C-alpha positions, 0 to 999 in steps of 0.5 A, a space after each residue: 543413493 540420492 544426493 543430500 542437500 547441503 546447508 547454505 552456511 556450513 563450511 564443512 558440507 553440513 546437511 541442510 534439513 530446514 528450508 527458509 520460506 523467505 530466502 528459500 535457502 536450506 540450513 542445518 539445525 545450528 545455522 537455521 537458529 542463527 538465520 532466525 536470530 538474524 531475522 529477529 535482529 532485523 525485525 528489532 531494527 524495523 521496530 526501532 525505526 517505527 518507534 523513532 518515526 512515531 516519536 518524530 510525529 509526537 515532537 512535531 505535534 508538541 511544537 505545533 501546540 506550543 508555538 507554531 511559526 505559522 500561528 505566530 505569523 497569523 497572529 501578527 497579521 491579525 494584530 495589524 488588522 482591524 476587527 473585520 479581519 478577525 474572522 479571516 484569521 480564525 479561518 486561517 488557523 483552522 485550515 493550518 490545524 486541519 491540514 497538519 492534523 489530517 496529514 499527521 493522523 494519516 501517517 499515525 494510523 498507518 504506523 499504528 497498523 504497522 505496529 500491530 502487524 510487527 507485534 503480531 509477527 514477533 508474537 507468532 514468530 511469523 515473518 521472512 525476509 520479504 516481510 522485513 523488506 516490505 516494512 522497511 520500504 513503508 517506513 522509509 516512505 513515511 519518514 520522507 513524507 513526515 519530514 516534508 510535511 512539516 516544512 511544506 506549509 506556506 501562507 500567502 496573501 491575496 493581493 486582489 484585496 486592496 483593503 486587507 490581504 486575505 490569507 489562504 493556506 497551501 502545502 508544497 507536499 501533496 496528500 500522502 497517496 495510498 490510493 491504488 492506481 493502474 501502472 503498466 499497460 500493454 496493447 490498445 489500453 488507455 489509462 484514464 481518471 488519474 490512473 483509476 480507470 483502464 479502458 480497451 481502445 477501438 481495435 479489434 480484440 485478438 488473443 495472444 499465444 503467449 498470454 500470461 497465465 496466472 491465478 485468478 478468474 475470468 468473467 465467463 466464470 472460469 478459474 485460472 489456476 496453474 496448479 490444476 489448469 483452466 476449469 469452470 466452477 461447477 453449479 456457480 454462475 457468478 460473473 457470466 452474462 453480467 455487463 457491469 460488476 462491482 467486486 472487492 478484491 481480497 489479497 491475503 499474503 499471510 495465508 497465500 490466498 486471493 479472492 473476490 467478493 461480488 457485491 451483487 450476488 454477495 458471493 465470495 470465492 477464494 483460491 490458494 496460491 502456490 508461492 513456488 509458482 507465483 512468488 512474492 511480490 504479487 502483481 495484480 493484472 487485468 485482461 481486457 478483451 472487447 472494445 470499450 471493456 473498462 475497469 475502475 478502481 473505486 477505492 484502495 484496499 487496506 495496506 496491512 
């Protein structure tokens, strides 16, 4: 007689009948409802954290519009100067406003996108622990950035101007970085262009018997798929023979799919990913074989 799967939360050896795709634990009917309630509460906390961060941005914007300290400093400087510096003062105001507004709009756009994702997740009741962890991480990152941005802008005077010191605006916080960059490398691979390019060195290519085998495509039009093995796409020559390719990568975590769009051929190819063989979080990997093989990230994909 086959053994029964026990509920992960029962104290009395209850039978598990519902499996959570997020934590992979199995629960009985009662504890599956309780488990879902816990996730719902965690989502509520993320939504509250999101709303609090959004309110922080609004409050800073109101303070900026009423009387920003930087504007007061600029106005005092303008009062003590003569008519010829009025143009410089106006330029400085515009730089401050542009810097603050640009940084605020970046985070506001990301928060808006996340709000849509949270509302959709709640409406569809479609989220698991890994989704909550990702959303919490994003909110923490943006919270730190918002806090730093509004204390990072400084005004400096140019001592080389003997008549009147010219103002210029700077910030101690770098632009919020949503750009994707290459991280870890292995073998004779060099990272260039501030992490946007990887290039194979001058050593002779060699294959490894322990080469990682994941989901994806090769430039000889072979597919790597652990579910069905290595196979060629029939009647579809899309990548083979090309020395330069411009591809848009498609990563759909919600539907467990990956794909790419070839801008030269206008072809789109997709592949379903079995998360039991390739669990979250997914990692993007490139395998460069020949000398001077090169991959460049042209732009970041949408985060949400």
